N, C-alpha and C positions, 0 to 999 in steps of 0.2 A: 389464474393458474400460476403455480410456482414451479420453476424449473429446478429439479433436484439432482438428476444424473445425466451425464453425457458420455456417449461412446462413439468415437469417430474412426472410420475405417476407409481405406482405399482413396485417400484424398491427399494429393501432393506428397509431402514428406511423411504423412501419417499413414503407415500401413495398418496399424492398430494402436490407437492411443491408450487402450485399456479404459474401462469405465471409471469415471471420476465424478465426484459430487460437486454441486454448485451451491453456493451460499447467496444470501441477498446481495452481497458485494464480494466478488471473487477476484483474487489477484493471481495472474499467471506470471511466474518468475522464470526467466531463462536467459541464457546468453544469446547473442546475435546468431541468426540462422538455426536456432533450436527448433523452430516450427510454431512459435506463438501466433504469428499472423495466420498460418494455415488453420489453426484451431478456431480462431475467430471467424475466418472467412467460411469455414465449413458450417459453423453455427448460423452465420448470416444467410446462407443458402437454404436453410431449413424452411424458413418462412420470412422472406426478406421484406423489409419496409420499403415503400415506394422510392425513398431516397437512396436505397441500397439495392440496386438491381443485380443481385447475386444469383447465380444458378450453378448447378453441377454439370459441368461440361466435360465429357469423357476425354476428348483429345487434349484439353488444357489442364484438367484437374486430376485425372487418374494417374497414379504413380508411373512416371514415364518409363522406368526400367522394366515395368511389368505390362505395359500397354499391349504388346504383341501377344501376351498370354491371356488377354481378357476373357475370351470365349472359353478357353480351357479351364480357367480358374473359377468361372461362375456358372458353368454348365448351361449356357444359353440364356440365363436370366440376367437382369441388370444387377450391377454390383451395389451393395448397400454402402451408402456414404456416411450416414449419421443415424444414430438411434438415441432417443432421449426419453427420460421419465419425468412426468409432471405430477404435481399434487394439486388436485382440484380444491379450490377454496370454497367456503360456504356459499357465496353468491353463485359460483359456477354450478355447484351441485343443485342448488335451488332451481336454477334455470332449467337444468336437465330434468329434474323431478317434476317440474311444472309441465314439461312437454310429454314425458313418457311415464310418469308416475313414480311413487316412492318404491324403494326396494329393488329397482331395476339395476342400479349401479351397485355392484358387490363391494367395491371399495373406492377410495379417492385417487388411487394411483393409475395413471394412464401412460401408455407407451406410444410415442410418435416417432415415425421413421421416414426417411426419404432415400430413394435410390436414384442412380443416374437415369435421366430421361423419364422420370416418373414423378407423380405428385405426392402429396403428403398422405401417409398411411397411419390411421389411428387404431390402436388396439386397447379397448376398454373391456374389463371383465364384467359381463352382464348376466343377470338372472332372467332367462327368457320366459320361464313360467310366470314369474312376477309381471313381466311385460305383457304377456297374453291376458293374465287376469285383469290387469289395469285397463287394457283395451276393451275387454268384454264388459267390465263395469262402466266404462266411459260411454259405451254405446248401448248400455242397458240390455244386453242380450239375455233372454230368458233361458230356462233350463233346456228346453228343446233346441233352441238355437245354438246353445253351447254343446249340446250332445253330439251334433253332427261334426263338431270340430274337436272331439275329445282326444283324438290321437295326435293332434298337432303339438309340437314341442318348441318350434321357433316361429318367429314372425315371417321369415322367408317361406316356410312351409304353409303358413296361414294364407299368405298372398296367393300361392298356387291353389290351395284348397278352395278359397272363396271364388276363384275364377272357374273352378270346375263344378261348383254347386249347380244342380239341375233346377232347383227352385229356391233361390235365395230369398230371404225375407227382406223387408225394407231396411231393417237394422243391419242385416248382412251387407246390403248394398251400400249403406252409409259407411260402414267399417271398411269395405273394399275401396270406396272412393278416397277415404282418408289414407289408406295404405298406398294406393296408387300415387297419391300426391307426395307423401312423406317417404315412402319406401319402407324397408324393414326397420325394426327398432335399432339394429346395428347401424344402418345407414343414417337414421335420424340422429342418433347420439353422436356418431362420427361427424356429421355436418355441424351439429351444435358445438362440438369441441373445436373443430377447425375454425368456426366463426369467432370463438373466444380465445383462440391461440394467440399469444403475443407475437407481434412482429419483431424482427431483429434489425436494429439500425447500427451500421458500422461507421466509425469515425476514426480517421487516422491522424497522425501528427502533421500530415501535409495539407489538411483541410484549412484553408485560410480565406478570410473574407477580403474582397477587393476594397480599395479605399475610395472608389468612386464608380458610379455607373451612369450610363446614358439611359434616361428613363424610358424614352420611346422605344428604343431597341429592346430594353429589358421586358417591357410589356408585351412586345411581339414574341420574345422567347418564351415567356410564360404561357401565352395563348397557344403557341404551337407545340408546347411540351419540350422544346429544345433546351429549356433552362436546366434540365436534369442531366445534361451531358457533362463529361469530364471537363471540357474546356470552359464551361460556363458555371463551374462549381462556385467560384468566388463571387460571381454576379448573383447567383441564387442565394448565397449567404447574406449578401447585402440586402436583397429584397426581404429575406427573413428577419434581418436586423431591423428594418423599418417596421415590420409587423410586430416584432418583439418590443420595439419602442412605443407601439401604440398608434402608429400612423402608417397606413399602407401607401403603395405607389399610387393607387387610384385616388385616395383621399388627397394626396399632395397635388396631383395634377388637376383635380376637379375644383379646388378652392379658387375663387375668383377675386377675393379682396385681400389686400396686403395684411391687415391686422389679423384676420382669421388664419391666413397662411403662416404668418410669423408666430402666432400663438401656438399653432400645432407643432411647428418645428421646435420651439422652445420647450414645449411639454415633452416632446419626444426626446430631446437632449437631456432634460432633467431626469426623465424616467430611466433611460439607459444608464446614465451616470450613477444613479442611486443603486441600481441592481448590480452593476459591474463592480463598483467600489466596495460593496458589501463583502466581496470575496477576493478583492485585489488589494492586499495590504502593503504591497511593495512601494507604492507612491500615492499617498492620499491627496496630492495636489493636482490630480488630473481631472479634467472635465471633458466629457464627450459632447461634441457640437455637430449637429446635422445642418447642412446648408444645401439649398437648391437654387441654382443660378443658371442663366443662359451660358452656353458654351463659348469659349474663346477660340478663335480660329487657329491660334498658334499652338494650342495643346495637341497632344498626341491623339490620333484616332483610336476609338470612336468618340473621345471626349471633346472633340473640336466642333461638334454640331449638336443642335437640339438642346434639350434640358438635361442638366447634370446634377445628380445628387452626390454631395461630398460628405465624407465622414472625416472630421478633424478632431485632433486631441489638443486641448488647451492646457498648458502647464501654468497654473496660477502662481507658482513660486517664481518661475523665470519669466512670466508674463509673455509667453510666446505660444503660438499654436502651430502645429505641424500636421502634414497629411497622415492619415491613419496608416498608410502603407509604409511610412518611414519610422514608425515606432519599433521597439525591440521585437524580435521574433517571438519572444515569450509572451509579451502583451498581446500581439496580434493573434496568436494561437488561443490564448485564454479568452479573449474577447469573442473570437469566432466560435469557440466551444460553448460559451454561455448562450450565445444567440441560437446555435443549432439546437441545443437540448431544451431551451425554454419553449420551443415549438411543440414538443411531444408530451409535455406534462399534462395537457388537457385533452389529449386524444382519447376517443372512446375505447379503441382497442389498445390494450397495454403494450408497452414497448420494452424489449430487453436491449440494453445499451451495450454495444461491443466497442471498446476503446482500445485502439492499437497504439501503444507507447504514448499515452496522454502525458502532457506536460514535459515533453522531452527537452524543450528549450527553456523551461522555467528554472529560476533559482530554487534552491532547496526549500526555502521558506514559502515560496509561492506554490511549490508542489504540496506543501502541507495545507495551504489554502484550498488547493484543488481537492485534496482528500476530504477536507471539511465540507466542501460543496457537495461532493458525492454523498456524504453522510446526512447532511442537513436537508438538501434540496432534491436530490435524485432518488436516493434509496427508499424514501417513503412511497414513491410512485412506481419505481422501476427496479428490476434486477440489473446489476452492473457486472460485467465481466471485462476486465482490462488486463493488458499485458505490460510488463515493465522490466527493466534491468537497472532501475535507479533505486538506491537504498532509501531515498526519501519518499518513494511511492509504495514502499512495502509497509503494511500496517503492523508494526512490531507488537502492538498490544492485542492484535487479533490474528495470530499466526495460523489459527485453525482455518482461516479463509484463504490461505496461500496454497497454490498448486505449483509444483515444480514441473517445468517443461524441459525435456532433454531429447536430443537427437542421438539415439543410442546405436552403438556398433558392437559387433562381436568379431573375434579373431578366428579365422579358419586357416590354420597354417600361418603363412606370412601375410595373408590378405585380410583387409578390413571389410567386413560385410555389414551393410546397413540393416538395422532392426527398425528404423524409422522413429518418428517422434512419439515419445511416451509422456503421459501426464500422470503425476504421482501426488497423492495427498500428503504423504509423509515428507517432511522437509530435510530428512537426514540423508541427503544425496552425497555420493562420493566424489562428484565432480566439483573441484574448488571454484571453477569459473562460474558454474551455475549457482553455487552457494554464496558467492561473493555479495550480491545485493542483500541477502538475508543477514550475512555477517555484519555488513555495514549498518543495516537498520537496527539490529540488536545491539551492536556496539554503541550506536548513537543513543538508543533508548536507555541503555545501562548507564552511560556517562551522564545523561541528563538526570538520572535518579540517584547518582552516587551520594549526593549531599542530603543528609537528613536534618540538618540544622542551618540556620541562617549564617552562622559564624563558622568559617572553615579554616582550619590550620593545616597547611600542607607540610608534610615531612618527607624524608628521603624514601623510606620503605616501611613495610609492616613491622619490622623489628623495632623501629623508632617508636611506633605507636605503643608497643608493649612496654618498652622502657619507660615512656612517659606515664603510662597508666600505673605501672608498678611504683614509681617514685611519687606520683600524686596520691595514691592510696596510702603509702607509708607516711606521708606528711599529714594526711587527714587523720590517721590513727593516732597521731601525736597532737591533734587539735589545731593543726596548722593548715594554711591554705595551699591546696594543690592547684593544678590547672583548672580553671573555671569549667564547670560541666557544660556551659553553653558552647564551648569550642567543640566542633566535630573534627576529629583527626582523619586525615586522608593521605595515603601515599601518592606522591607525584612521580616517583621513579627517578629522581636525580635532578640536579640543578639545570641540566639541559632541557628538561621537560616542563619546567615551571612556567616559562613565558607562554608557550602554546596552551598549557593547561589553564592558566589564568585567562587568556584571551578567549578560549572556548566557552568559558562560563561567565564572561563579563556581562552577558545579557540576563543573567539569572538573579540579579539584585542580591548577590552574595557578598558578605564581608569576609575577605580573604587575607590571611597572614601566612608567612612562610618561616619555617625553621629548617635550615639546610646545613649539610656538611660542607666543608670547604677544604680543598687541597690547593697546593701552590699553583697548579695549572688552571685553577678556577678563578683567579683574581680578575681577569678581563671579563669573564662571564658575569661575575658579581657586579662589576662596575657598569656593564652594559644593561643589566637588569635594573639597576637603580636609575640610570639615565633614561631608560625607556618609560619609566613611570607607569608601568602596567599595574603596579600596586600603589596603595596610598602611602604617604610618607611614614616612615618608621614602622612599616608592616613587613619588612624583609630583613631578616637577621640570619647570620650563619653562626655555627658553634664557635668559629674563630673569633667572632665579635665578643662573645661572652667569655671565652678563655683568654682573650687578649694576646693572641699569638697567630702566626700566619696560617696554620692548619689546625683543624679540629673536627671531630665527629661526635655523634650523639653519645658514643661510649665514653667520651672524655668528661662527661658529667660525673662519672664515678672516680673515686680515688683509686690509684693503681692497685693497691692491696686488695680493695673490695672487688675490683674487676677480675683480678687473678683468682680470688675465692669463687666467684661466679663461674669462671672457666673450669675450675677444678670440679665443682659440683655438677656442671653441665655434662662434661665429658668423662667424669669419674677418673680424673687423673691422680695417680698416686706415685709414691717413691720418686724415681728420677724424672718422671714426666710432670710432677706436681709443680704448678707455677706460683711465683711470687712477683712482687713489683720489680725486684732486682733481675730475675731471670727474663722477664718480659722486656725490660729496658735493654738488657745485654743483647737479646736476640734482635731487637729493633734497630741496632746499629745506628743510633743517633736520632731516630724519629721520636717525637713526643706523642704521636697518635697511637692510642692503646690498641685500636683495631689492627693497625699495621704491625705493631709489636707482636700481637697474637698470631697473625698470619705467618710472620717470620719464625716464631717459636714452634708452631705446628709443622712448619716445613722441615724442621730438624728432628721431628719425632719419628719413631719406627713406622713402617708402612701400615701396620695393622691398627694404628691410632685413628679414630674418627677424624674426618676432615673438618676443619674449622669453617663456619659460615657465620654471617651476620645475624641470622634470625634465631638460631637454636639457643644461644645464651639468653636472649630476651624471653623466649618461650619458657625456658627453665625458671627464670626469675619470677615470671608471673604465676608459676605453679608453686613457688617456694617463697612467699612474701615475708616470712619471718626472718629471712636473710637481712631485711632492712629494718629490723626492730631493735638492733643493738643500740645501747645508750652512749657508748664510747667508741673511740677509734675512728675508722674510716667512714662509718655510716653517717654520723652527724655532719661531717664535712661535705659528704656527697649530697645530703638532703638540703643543706644550706645553699649549695651551688644550684641545685635544681629549683629551689623556691625562688631564688633571684631571677632565674630564667622565666619561670611561670608568672611571677609578678609582672614582668615586662609585658607579657602577652595579655594578662588579665586587665591591665590598664588600657588596652586598646578597645575593650568592649564598651 
């Protein structure tokens, strides 16, 4: 069975979640206290797994502010807590058809609900006439035997009619015995569906395995059922860890020879190491070691008596082993998580996994490992619903599987009135706090895909890219070499952004070079960048290096007269506003930077003159390439200067 839709009502902060759809892997995104855990716990209580003893408790779970109105709100009946819609899979339908015959199920969609203080209620759309026909055929009723039942339209009515027959035939009696055992077709189908309904297993960020257990005590806890209590959760995970490793507590304690005992523990250690390290890429030098020894009296109770099983982590790089409990919180959680869910993969009844803030203590890359584990190992066997507010746990490439969880309010006068937790399929929320993880995930995804080539040249802004493209194209039209096409141009946003930009993509095996503007105040930044060695030698240049002066911008590749002509064409400057090299220099009051001269010149123009910016002249030039086709004057000098710069970068390839 596949869960398709969920609608939660009257549960903790959830007055009415609104119906929302469920995918094979569904991510619930919301800020703290939005109600994500409430959504998961309500699902858990629909049909809880034995390890998740969840129930709908009126006093604990019904919205507290409405509890005194319970009877009035629900008219004497119990409040509906959760309604779900499931899609029967082919094996599910086949099992039902084997029991009640083909054609009884009208469709594959089934509704399953649960109320406070009540059991699971199944609603499947059935064809009762088809069910009756199948029953009559199955028990080979002849025409006369069917004739006395001609007015019957449901199997419930059939049960009553058979009980009232004055002279039932042998086949009538066989049919009645069958119905007495199975009940109506509705009852039979509902029982079949309940039996195949997946269990819900809840796992939180606080479920952690103990680093050691006292074997005799643990065996007693298992035998008495007390292993499932909250305080024994860590011990239970340890016993499951041993099962996961392929050697149970009973097997360990029943071995009588050292070699057999040692071989089993080594096999267990190797098995668990292989499985854990497949999805733990943070440190490949770790080894999991299982040891069983007699207790030492100086250890803390209950580890000071009897037989103790220890989980130790051996770091082969540093040649040291440490207790499992002393490893990082992220590793302990990840390890515990793998152990927990390895147990459910082979269960006969399917399990829906409910993960509350998984990987909260994991590094961003380890969270990516966790998502990979979801996809590779869990999703083929189980549906997964997990909550998060970490950008690294949001599947940016599968945003259709993300659901937004918000605790909404409305204003009534000056009072804030709660609307409760809502779940939305559209990610276009207005709450910036809720949207933040999505923004982070999308931003990370976009930045990882910014580069379409192996060789990346960082420049100041988008205008720089257009100037370089225009000059390269002009050179190629003359049969000369422009900037090599293998360079991918990317705006870094200024000299301050270069270092973090390069550091961010250092792991992408990219060949990066930089062409930056430089002002007088940038001297120290330039020197710091060169000393930091974040780039290869001779891969960082500023326009000042090429112009051989303290300050320069990308615009200074142009001869002043040519740049003035570009400004005139861009902004349609005429008469007194028309610019020349002389008017720009005069307005610049001593600066040689053409862009600063232009800013000063435009500041002196009438208010209705368009405002100067860095991008618009570059965009105009790319649309008017013939500007760079002149054979004399300022254009050849500009192109010679540009080619000298491009040659420098082409030699880096």
